[in-house]
Structures are given as structure tokens and as C-alpha cells.
C-alpha positions as a printed Julia matrix, in Angstrom:
625×3 Matrix{Float64}:
  -0.18   -0.13    0.16
   1.21    3.6    -0.43
   0.97    4.42    3.21
   3.4     1.8     3.81
   5.92    2.77    0.87
   9.65    3.05    2.65
   9.16    0.41    5.52
  11.2    -2.58    5.36
   9.2    -5.58    3.69
   8.89   -7.92    7.01
   7.53   -4.58    9.07
   5.2    -4.23    6.3
   4.03   -7.61    5.79
   3.43   -7.41    9.72
   1.12   -4.35    9.43
  -0.98   -5.75    6.71
  -1.59   -9.06    8.9
  -2.47   -7.07   11.53
  -5.34   -4.93    9.53
  -3.36   -1.65    9.08
  -5.02    0.28    6.34
  -3.36    3.83    7.41
  -1.0     5.06    9.75
  -1.8     7.82   12.5
   0.25   10.78   12.26
   3.11   10.08   14.83
   3.54    7.0    12.79
   3.91    8.59    9.34
   6.07   11.11   10.83
   8.47    8.47   11.72
   8.93    7.3     8.13
  10.17   10.88    6.94
  13.56   10.12    5.21
  14.58   13.17    6.65
  15.04   11.8    10.28
  16.54    8.51    9.31
  19.73    7.62   11.77
  18.99   10.71   13.96
  18.04   10.98   17.44
  14.12   12.14   17.98
  12.27   13.93   20.84
   8.59   13.14   19.87
   5.65   14.54   21.77
   2.48   12.69   21.24
  -0.37   12.01   23.17
  -0.78    8.39   25.05
  -2.7     5.93   22.45
  -1.42    7.88   19.38
   0.31    4.72   18.16
   3.59    5.42   19.65
   4.99    1.97   19.93
   4.36    1.22   16.48
   6.06    4.14   15.74
   9.28    3.46   17.52
   8.72    0.08   16.11
   9.22    1.58   12.67
  11.74    4.35   13.36
  14.21    1.64   14.94
  13.83   -0.91   11.73
  16.27    0.74    9.2
  18.83    0.98   11.93
  18.33   -2.51   13.45
  17.65   -4.2     9.98
  20.87   -2.22    8.36
  19.28   -3.11    4.71
  18.98   -7.05    5.85
  15.4    -8.74    5.22
  16.15  -10.98    8.28
  17.51  -10.92   11.64
  20.54  -12.97   12.41
  21.0   -15.19   15.11
  20.11  -13.36   18.59
  23.29  -12.52   20.64
  24.06   -9.34   22.37
  20.69   -6.79   22.27
  20.45   -4.18   19.69
  17.94   -1.94   20.82
  16.64   -1.3    24.38
  13.05    0.02   25.14
  12.73    1.68   28.54
   8.92    2.08   29.93
   7.93    3.55   33.35
   5.65    0.51   34.48
   5.61   -3.41   33.93
   2.43   -3.19   32.5
   3.28   -0.98   30.21
   6.79   -2.56   29.22
   5.09   -5.75   28.84
   2.25   -4.32   26.42
   5.3    -2.77   24.57
   6.83   -6.44   24.34
   3.38   -7.81   22.78
   3.24   -4.81   20.3
   6.85   -5.36   19.03
   6.42   -9.55   18.97
   3.83   -9.19   16.17
   5.68   -6.33   14.36
   9.15   -7.59   14.31
   7.53  -11.13   13.94
   8.28  -11.46    9.9
  11.43  -10.25   10.47
  12.89  -13.19   12.99
  13.29  -10.98   16.0
  13.73  -12.21   19.57
  12.57  -10.15   22.16
  13.23  -10.38   25.8
  11.48   -8.45   28.75
  13.31   -7.32   32.32
  10.39   -5.88   34.6
  10.27   -5.56   38.02
   8.1    -8.04   40.05
   9.14  -10.73   37.71
  11.73  -13.53   38.32
  14.69  -12.41   37.75
  16.62  -15.59   37.24
  14.3   -16.4    34.4
  15.12  -13.22   32.54
  18.97  -13.71   32.98
  18.24  -17.11   31.33
  16.55  -15.28   28.5
  19.42  -12.78   28.21
  21.97  -15.63   28.12
  20.17  -17.45   25.1
  20.3   -14.05   23.4
  17.6   -11.65   22.05
  17.69   -8.62   19.64
  15.52   -6.08   21.66
  15.02   -6.13   24.96
  12.28   -3.83   26.88
  12.31   -3.05   30.54
  11.86   -0.9    33.23
  14.55    1.51   34.62
  15.14   -0.38   37.75
  15.32   -3.61   36.76
  17.42   -2.93   33.53
  20.29   -1.13   36.16
  20.11   -4.44   38.1
  21.0    -6.7    35.17
  23.66   -3.92   33.9
  25.4    -3.81   37.36
  25.16   -7.61   37.5
  26.88   -8.11   34.29
  23.62  -10.39   33.02
  22.79   -7.47   30.22
  25.37   -6.69   27.55
  24.74   -3.17   26.14
  28.06   -2.84   24.23
  26.08   -3.6    20.8
  23.33   -1.41   21.42
  22.2     0.59   18.12
  19.29    2.49   19.37
  17.79    3.39   22.87
  13.79    4.22   23.45
  12.69    6.04   26.18
   8.68    5.47   26.19
   6.64    8.03   28.13
   9.85    9.6    29.25
   7.87   12.16   31.42
   6.64    9.51   33.4
   9.65    8.44   34.1
  10.87   11.31   35.29
   7.71   11.9    37.57
   8.53    8.31   39.07
  11.85    9.5    40.19
  13.88    7.2    37.42
  15.97   10.16   36.53
  19.15    8.7    38.32
  18.31    5.01   36.73
  17.88    6.93   33.11
  20.98    8.49   33.22
  23.04    5.4    34.34
  21.78    3.16   31.47
  22.31    6.34   28.98
  25.72    6.51   30.0
  26.66    3.11   29.9
  25.19    2.46   26.34
  27.63    3.2    23.48
  28.18    6.88   22.49
  27.12    5.86   18.7
  23.65    4.97   19.42
  20.39    6.5    18.7
  18.31    7.78   21.28
  14.31    8.13   20.45
  12.45    9.85   23.33
   8.61    9.43   22.94
   6.62   11.69   25.88
   3.06   13.0    26.25
   4.5    16.43   27.16
   8.01   17.9    27.12
   8.42   20.08   30.39
  11.83   21.14   31.11
  13.01   18.18   32.84
  12.73   16.2    29.41
  14.11   19.09   27.61
  17.37   19.05   29.87
  17.44   15.02   29.63
  17.28   15.26   25.81
  19.94   18.26   25.46
  22.3    15.99   27.69
  21.9    12.78   26.31
  21.02   13.2    22.6
  22.83   14.47   19.52
  21.2    17.3    17.38
  17.77   15.72   18.57
  15.02   16.2    15.6
  12.03   17.88   17.53
   8.58   16.32   16.51
   5.21   17.65   17.8
   2.39   15.62   16.79
   0.08   18.8    16.95
  -1.01   20.81   19.86
  -2.34   19.11   23.23
  -5.76   20.82   22.37
  -6.25   19.02   19.28
  -4.72   15.76   20.27
  -7.68   15.44   22.82
 -10.11   16.23   20.13
 -11.72   12.83   20.95
 -12.21   13.71   24.44
 -15.49   15.72   25.74
 -14.21   17.36   28.81
 -16.83   18.18   31.31
 -16.42   19.63   34.61
 -19.17   18.74   37.02
 -19.59   21.24   40.0
 -21.04   19.24   43.06
 -21.35   20.19   46.92
 -18.73   18.68   48.53
 -20.44   15.93   50.5
 -22.18   14.61   47.12
 -18.65   13.87   45.33
 -19.06   10.11   45.6
 -22.7    10.3    44.91
 -22.16   12.3    41.69
 -19.68    9.72   40.56
 -22.32    7.15   41.11
 -24.63    8.89   38.44
 -22.09    9.59   36.17
 -21.18    5.88   36.05
 -24.61    5.32   35.75
 -25.79    7.91   33.0
 -22.78    6.81   30.75
 -22.87    3.17   31.06
 -19.39    2.81   30.0
 -18.34   -0.42   28.83
 -14.99    0.41   30.67
 -14.5     3.17   33.1
 -11.66    4.27   35.32
 -11.71    6.63   38.34
  -8.61    8.54   39.5
  -8.29    9.05   43.36
  -5.54   10.75   44.89
  -4.39    8.45   47.76
  -4.81    4.6    48.08
  -7.27    5.32   51.31
  -9.54    6.96   48.83
  -9.07    3.95   46.36
 -10.22    1.46   48.99
 -12.84    3.42   50.37
 -14.63    3.97   46.83
 -13.97    0.34   45.99
 -15.9    -0.87   48.79
 -18.76    1.6    48.32
 -19.05    0.64   44.63
 -18.98   -2.85   45.45
 -21.96   -2.38   47.55
 -23.79   -0.42   45.34
 -23.53   -3.59   42.73
 -20.74   -2.17   40.5
 -18.44   -4.58   39.02
 -15.26   -3.0    40.48
 -11.15   -3.4    40.41
  -8.88   -1.34   42.33
  -5.24   -0.77   41.69
  -2.9     0.96   43.91
   0.53    0.67   45.04
  -0.06   -1.73   48.05
  -1.18   -4.64   45.33
   1.38   -7.21   44.25
   1.94   -7.83   40.47
  -0.15  -11.04   40.41
  -2.99   -8.93   41.72
  -2.42   -5.72   39.51
  -2.47   -8.65   36.66
  -5.83  -10.09   37.51
  -7.28   -6.56   37.96
  -6.71   -5.43   34.46
  -7.6    -8.83   33.01
 -11.03   -8.68   34.62
 -11.37   -5.24   33.04
 -10.31   -6.46   29.77
 -12.33   -9.68   29.23
 -15.67   -7.79   30.94
 -15.82   -9.28   34.38
 -15.35   -5.64   35.69
 -16.37   -2.38   34.13
 -14.96    0.07   36.65
 -11.29    0.48   37.81
 -10.49    2.57   40.71
  -6.93    3.79   40.63
  -4.23    5.95   41.78
  -2.1     8.17   39.59
   0.93    6.48   39.98
  -0.8     2.81   40.09
  -2.2     3.44   36.76
   1.03    4.76   35.01
   1.14    3.0    31.73
  -1.91    0.49   31.77
  -3.98    0.14   28.81
  -7.29   -0.79   28.71
  -9.1    -1.11   25.25
 -12.41    0.3    24.88
 -12.07    2.71   27.85
 -14.88    5.07   27.09
 -15.09    6.97   30.47
 -12.57    8.79   32.83
 -13.8    10.09   36.02
 -11.5    12.27   38.33
 -12.76   11.69   41.74
  -9.94   14.24   43.02
  -8.71   17.1    40.88
  -5.55   16.35   39.35
  -2.31   18.02   41.12
  -1.31   19.32   37.68
  -1.91   20.0    33.84
   0.18   17.06   32.84
  -1.19   14.85   35.08
  -4.61   15.89   33.4
  -3.45   15.17   30.23
  -2.09   11.6    31.43
  -5.37   10.77   32.86
  -7.62   12.04   30.1
  -5.47   10.24   27.55
  -6.61    6.75   28.79
  -9.99    7.5    26.53
 -10.27    8.61   23.21
  -7.79    6.51   21.53
  -7.59    5.6    17.79
 -10.16    7.64   16.92
 -12.59    6.51   19.25
 -14.75    9.05   21.52
 -14.25    9.4    25.0
 -15.53   11.55   28.18
 -13.13   12.83   31.0
 -15.43   14.3    33.64
 -13.61   16.2    36.62
 -15.85   16.21   39.73
 -15.33   19.75   41.16
 -16.58   20.57   44.36
 -17.94   24.16   44.71
 -15.0    25.62   46.71
 -12.49   24.19   44.79
 -14.05   25.77   41.18
 -11.02   28.43   41.02
  -8.33   25.68   41.15
 -10.07   23.57   38.63
 -10.39   26.61   36.18
  -6.75   27.4    36.24
  -5.8    23.71   36.06
  -7.64   23.39   32.73
  -6.34   26.9    31.75
  -3.03   25.48   31.83
  -3.55   22.26   29.88
  -5.5    24.56   27.68
  -8.57   22.38   27.76
 -12.09   23.84   27.11
 -14.4    22.14   29.29
 -18.08   22.39   29.68
 -19.34   23.22   32.83
 -22.41   21.5    34.25
 -24.15   19.47   36.93
 -23.75   15.87   37.53
 -26.83   13.86   36.37
 -29.88   14.04   38.45
 -31.44   10.78   39.22
 -34.24   11.98   36.87
 -31.91   12.22   34.21
 -30.28    8.87   34.91
 -33.85    7.09   35.01
 -34.58    8.72   31.76
 -31.59    7.39   30.0
 -32.14    4.15   31.49
 -35.8     4.19   29.55
 -33.76    5.18   26.17
 -31.68    2.37   26.6
 -34.37   -0.09   27.31
 -36.45    0.66   24.36
 -33.39    0.67   21.94
 -32.55   -2.82   23.76
 -31.07   -4.79   20.91
 -32.96   -7.96   22.14
 -35.82   -6.22   20.47
 -34.43   -6.58   17.37
 -33.88  -10.18   17.36
 -36.12  -12.48   15.55
 -38.31  -15.15   17.8
 -36.6   -18.3    17.13
 -38.84  -21.74   16.78
 -37.66  -22.99   20.41
 -38.99  -20.06   22.05
 -42.6   -19.6    20.26
 -44.12  -22.13   22.71
 -43.25  -20.65   25.69
 -43.58  -16.93   24.74
 -46.92  -17.87   23.67
 -47.83  -19.46   27.0
 -46.32  -16.61   28.6
 -48.47  -13.96   26.95
 -51.69  -16.45   27.47
 -51.12  -16.52   31.11
 -49.54  -12.86   31.97
 -50.64  -10.82   29.34
 -48.68   -8.24   27.5
 -48.73   -5.55   30.23
 -47.59   -7.89   33.05
 -44.8    -9.19   30.68
 -43.86   -5.57   30.08
 -43.55   -4.77   33.76
 -41.7    -8.09   34.62
 -39.35   -7.06   32.24
 -38.81   -3.79   33.32
 -38.5    -4.39   36.89
 -35.61   -6.88   36.07
 -33.97   -4.33   33.92
 -33.55   -1.68   36.49
 -32.96   -4.73   39.09
 -29.32   -4.87   37.19
 -28.54   -1.41   37.64
 -27.68    0.5    41.21
 -30.62    2.88   41.85
 -29.21    6.92   41.35
 -28.67    9.37   44.18
 -30.18   12.3    44.75
 -27.91   14.92   44.66
 -28.42   18.81   46.0
 -28.84   21.42   43.92
 -25.95   23.78   42.88
 -25.62   26.49   40.72
 -23.4    27.01   37.87
 -23.51   30.84   38.21
 -19.67   31.72   38.86
 -20.71   34.76   41.18
 -17.3    35.49   43.31
 -19.21   37.3    45.67
 -20.74   34.47   46.93
 -19.28   32.8    50.32
 -20.79   29.76   50.13
 -23.63   27.92   47.69
 -23.56   24.11   48.67
 -26.79   22.51   49.68
 -30.66   23.98   50.71
 -29.31   27.81   51.44
 -27.23   30.24   49.67
 -25.08   32.84   51.89
 -23.84   35.65   50.02
 -22.12   38.9    51.36
 -24.86   41.49   50.05
 -28.3    38.92   50.56
 -29.44   37.66   53.56
 -29.66   33.68   54.15
 -32.56   31.76   52.79
 -33.46   28.76   54.82
 -35.7    25.72   54.44
 -38.87   26.12   56.38
 -39.49   23.02   58.97
 -43.07   23.62   60.55
 -42.29   20.37   62.52
 -38.66   20.99   63.14
 -36.44   21.12   66.0
 -33.68   23.49   67.26
 -30.39   22.13   68.93
 -27.62   24.31   70.59
 -24.07   23.82   69.76
 -21.28   24.69   72.6
 -19.28   26.74   69.42
 -19.98   30.56   68.8
 -18.62   33.46   67.14
 -15.92   33.69   69.84
 -14.48   30.43   68.87
 -14.8    31.19   64.9
 -17.91   29.23   64.1
 -19.0    29.17   60.66
 -21.49   27.34   58.72
 -19.08   26.17   55.94
 -17.32   23.66   58.54
 -20.39   23.34   60.75
 -22.69   21.81   58.07
 -20.56   19.27   56.67
 -19.55   18.07   60.49
 -23.2    17.67   61.18
 -23.64   15.79   57.76
 -20.7    13.72   58.48
 -21.09   12.79   61.81
 -24.78   13.4    62.54
 -26.05   11.11   59.25
 -27.68   14.16   57.8
 -28.32   15.68   54.46
 -28.36   19.22   53.46
 -32.05   18.94   53.4
 -32.36   18.28   56.52
 -30.62   21.45   58.4
 -32.6    24.62   58.53
 -31.4    28.07   59.86
 -28.18   28.47   61.49
 -27.85   31.45   64.42
 -24.29   31.93   65.54
 -24.2    33.7    69.03
 -21.14   34.69   70.78
 -20.64   31.36   72.57
 -23.45   29.17   70.89
 -25.02   28.03   68.05
 -28.42   27.21   67.11
 -29.42   24.69   64.23
 -32.5    23.99   63.26
 -33.33   20.4    61.72
 -36.05   18.87   60.38
 -37.96   15.93   62.47
 -36.47   12.89   60.76
 -32.82   14.88   60.86
 -33.42   15.82   64.31
 -34.17   11.76   64.86
 -30.78   11.11   62.83
 -28.92   13.24   64.79
 -29.7    11.95   68.28
 -29.24    8.4    67.27
 -25.86    8.87   65.61
 -24.4    11.1    68.39
 -25.89    8.82   70.89
 -25.9     9.32   74.91
 -22.82   11.26   74.98
 -24.19   14.1    72.73
 -20.67   15.16   71.22
 -19.26   15.74   67.99
 -15.75   16.22   67.05
 -13.52   18.75   68.94
 -15.52   18.13   72.08
 -18.67   20.28   70.58
 -21.66   19.58   72.65
 -25.05   19.11   71.39
 -28.06   19.98   73.14
 -31.51   19.19   72.06
 -33.89   22.6    72.84
 -37.78   22.66   73.69
 -39.49   24.91   71.4
 -37.63   27.76   69.71
 -34.73   29.83   71.28
 -34.73   33.21   72.65
 -32.63   35.11   69.84
 -33.34   38.38   71.66
 -31.61   37.51   74.98
 -27.78   37.79   75.14
 -26.57   34.9    74.25
 -24.84   32.62   77.0
 -24.72   34.88   79.82
 -20.91   36.04   80.46
 -21.15   34.21   83.93
 -21.77   31.13   82.4
 -18.69   30.88   80.39
 -16.52   32.84   82.43
 -14.66   30.85   85.39
 -14.74   33.28   88.16
 -11.67   33.29   90.62
 -12.39   32.11   94.1
 -12.64   34.69   96.68
  -9.51   35.18   98.47
  -9.5    33.43  101.9
  -7.64   35.34  104.82
  -5.67   32.71  107.05
  -4.24   32.94  110.24
  -0.09   33.06  110.65
  -0.15   30.12  112.32
  -1.38   28.31  108.74
   1.92   29.22  107.13
   5.05   27.43  106.77
   8.66   28.99  107.83
  11.5    29.4   105.36
   9.48   31.49  102.81
   7.97   34.68  102.04
   4.55   34.34  103.57
   4.84   30.99  104.5
   5.06   30.3   107.97
   4.92   26.94  110.33
   1.66   26.61  112.37
   2.4    27.89  115.87
   5.65   29.96  115.02
   5.93   33.62  115.99
   6.28   36.09  113.18
   7.97   39.4   113.18
   9.24   41.83  110.57
  12.72   41.2   109.62
  15.07   44.19  110.81
  18.28   45.56  108.91
  21.34   43.52  109.65
  19.18   40.76  111.3
  18.49   37.27  109.35
  15.36   35.11  110.44
  15.64   31.36  110.53
  16.24   29.92  107.34
  16.89   33.22  105.54
  20.14   34.8   104.3
  21.19   38.16  104.99
  19.35   40.53  102.11
  20.67   43.9   103.45
  23.62   45.73  101.57
  26.74   44.0   101.82
  25.58   41.01  102.91
  27.03   39.38   99.75
  30.49   40.34  100.71
  30.16   38.88  104.31
  29.03   35.41  103.3
  32.37   35.2   101.4
  32.32   36.91   98.19
  30.58   35.48   95.05
  31.11   31.48   94.7
  31.61   29.8    91.05
  27.98   28.28   90.04
  29.9    24.57   89.67
  32.73   23.21   91.8
  35.84   22.77   89.77
  36.34   19.27   88.36
  38.86   16.56   90.99
  41.76   15.57   89.43
  41.66   11.99   88.25
  42.82    9.17   90.7
  45.43    7.08   88.54
């Protein structure tokens, strides 16, 4: 084919067998005759076909106009990847690409049996794929001979630097032959990558495959504004609304991964977790469950998800906002691959909106600001899926005709449809009811996260509870009490929702909170007989409505008064100290030139009479020999 002109015949044969008809932009760029034999620095997003791209770029250097590789000996090429999963994935890709050329490919990755790897290297390999740490181990132990290398590839170079592999990379590049080709592939090119390229490449050709914004043209970015307490509920509704074949939820910590995994399992989602505490075998099983359809949602940390490839990943959810633009691009790049469409949804608490805006601006991404799907929207989407179910398009088979007719005669069409609907809904988790938020970006707002909206220039609007009940909290304005932390605390420890909280009246030393009838019952049940919240805040149920006109909490109630001074007789004091004398001892004032029992002279000149000043510590005695 025309697109395969300039490719070694064996490599072109492999592409044809694989069903390739056209090449991606980064793969086409690697066929440019101007870069043949040169070092290159390529910036292209994850999933753009980089593995095949550097496989095409290496072929002329490794084959050197030969059609087939000779017998395996010392490696001719070294491919370095940041994670085990990515290294093994690269190995699989290169195996089919170089199979017609007779290449032998070995892997050296952490978590695998190093003795088996050593035996494979002793048998010889044309290409070695590995992770930085394990490759360094083999080089230091002289089990990996890199003296014959013609090409070194750094795949996902920016991720390797983020993971702290700089020293390992520098060790490998310094140990490799100086006349090698160095091909660096990275989703982004920060200063650290540019410095690494400058130090270890020779007149590298810089290739950028479109801008980041265009690279992510197949990804729909959505920033979903939620109240902080509805973050997990919003994720549930997003998963239910899209019903993606494969989805990944990114968290910032292992604890968050474990928490969401447990909750989503309880809600009926087929979930696997990826975090740093898992063994390689557990990670492999988790990823295989995603690939074969046994699990549909993967919850992972950034580090644990480095380099993984999930085919057909349609949805990426950022449960915790990324820390920087590069992380956002790496996370989102897991979807929207190979021309397929994908969605990247950021769960943005209302108090983190400005941070999310700066993040998107730095990443040069335009996102659609919206609310998470509501319970009604999820239900309507389910109804659309039900009506469009492919099962209705299948013709009635002969072996089904008799039982279908019997069901219709016994149950009727309406009862059958109702039963089908119930079964359809039973297989899916019920959507969550979310608190209402406003998408208006009003910088004057101090709070807008639930049943009330408090602004600097407007009076608070509270829900009205005719059968509500008031509670007194033992903190007030003098303790810096504010609704912005009182409400989440009540929801978290009292088992409340925002809609169960009514008016909040701050007083100098206490705070009055109105709750709905069911909210009051939930709070009393949650806090138990101790009736305390965090920070030792006492909760007191009140009868009726508090009198807000009276001074809140009289000063005497909160101020500890000093006990009255009790005059004691002189006989109660002890001697030897001012004002403290022994019982029964006669006390008289000290006269000049006179010292009372137990006291030193204090008149002028007394120090001299006592022998002058003495050192504070005694001199050391000579040591006895």
C-alpha cells in the first residue's frame, strides 16, 4: 500500500497481517527520510500509536538493509518503559511487528523472576524491553550486555521522571555506546525532559504531533460542579448515566481507592482497584478482569495507573482533581484513543471551582461546565436504553415460540412488560439524589452548597421546617464557628443531608441549629448518649424555639471566676519562705542587719560578708590514677 512505502518489507508484511490500512500521524512522521539515523524527541499523547511508531523508526537501524535478523546475541535495541504493564504491552506489540523479521524480544521488569530473565538474556535477544530499575540491576550484575546497542527508546519519558527514575535513566544512557540512536517519546515536554534530551541526544529532531488541545479532540471534557458531601454520589450518577463499557476513576490516595472500591461494590458495580499496595499478580488479575468484561470500573491512583492500557475505555472520572496539567492530560489520555470518542469528567466541589479553572487553563483545555446527572436524568437515560435494547431486534426463534405464547396467554402483555422492566432496573444501581448547585460563577458568594445560599450582599434563605427541632452547639462566633465547617461536620457525624438542616443562628458562645423532624431523630441516634461531636462540641436538644433576643450565653456562664480570697491566720503558714510560716511559730518582720531562721542576709553588703561570689559549679577533681 502507498501508506507503507519506505517500510522494511518484513515490517510492512506484519502491518498488513494486523489489518493496518492507514498509519497514525506519529507513525507517518517516523517514516520521514529526513530523520533516518537521527535522534528524535517526539511529543504525542498516550494512545496515538507510539509503540508502532518507534518500532518503525528503529527498523532501518536494526536491520541495516537486511530482510531478516541474524541469530540472537547481544541486544541491538533497548526500550525503557515506566511501568511493568506498559513494558509488557510494548513487548507484545513489538513481537507481532517484528515477527516476520525473525526478531527475538526479551523483557526485564520488576516483579518478575530475575533468574528467568537472566537465562533469556544468556540465550540472546535482538530487542530488550524493561523498566529502569530492573534494567540497571541486570547491567550492574553483567547479565545484560549493552555494548552492541544501536538504538535506545525512552517511552513515556515524562512519566519516568515523575516516578523518580532520573538517576536510573542517566546510568543506562551513560553506559550505552556513544554512537547509538536515542529516541525519546513523551506526552508532554516539560523542562526536565528538554534537559534530559539536551544531555543525552545529539542534534535531536523535535517532532510535535499537533497541539495538546487538538490531540484531545476525541475527548469530551466535562467539569461537574457538586457540593463537597455529594462527591461520591455524583460519581455514581455519572457511571450510571454513561454506562461505559470500561471506566476508570482516579483518586489521589490509596485510602480513597479502598473507600470507593468498597462503596461501589456495595452498590452493585463490578469494580477492581489498582493501588501501589497490590502485588504484580493482583494487578494482572485486575486488569484482565477489565479486559474480558468481568469488571467495568477500575478505581486507581495516578502512580498505579501509569502505563496501563484498557481497550475500549470510554469514561475517565477524576474523583480528586489532578495536581497539575500534565497529570490531567495523562489521566484523560486513557480514553479517546485510535479515533474513538471518550469522556473525561472532573468532579469539582464548589469550593474548588477556581482551582479547577486554573488547571484547565494551564492544560489548554476547554471544558463544559455542568451539573452531574440527576436521578431523573439517569432514569430517563435508562428508559431510552431499554426501548433501544438490541434484544427487541432479534427474531423469535422456533424453540422460543411455545413458551412465549404461553406467557402471553397466562400473564398478558402488560404484566410481561412490567416484569421485563423490573428485571432491567434490578440489574442496575439506583441513582442518587443530589443537592442543587448553581453554575453561575459569582465571586461574591461565600457559600452555595446545598439547601441555602449565603452571600455577602443578601440575607440567608433557609428551608422552613414546620415540625423542626432546635439544637444548641457549644461553639459560637468567639470560637470562629462558621456554617462552612459546621454543616459538613453535622452531615458527616450526624448522618444528615443538607436538606435536613434549616436555620443556623450564630451567637457569641453557642450556635443554634434547626433540623427537620427526621433529621433531629437521625442526629440523636448517631451521636448517642454522649451527645458530642468532633472537637468536643456538645449538642443539646432544645424545647421550642430559642429566644434570640436575649443575650446569648451570659458571660458568667462561660467565664470561670476566680474563687474569693480566704484570709488565713499566721499560724497556718510554713517557715523558710516569704509569707509561708509554720503553724504556731511567732512571726515578726525582718530588721536591717538581721536574718530570720532559714533566710540569708539581704541587706547591702551581705554578699561580701558571706565570702563573696562563688562559682556556680565546683571544679572537677583531679582523676585518680
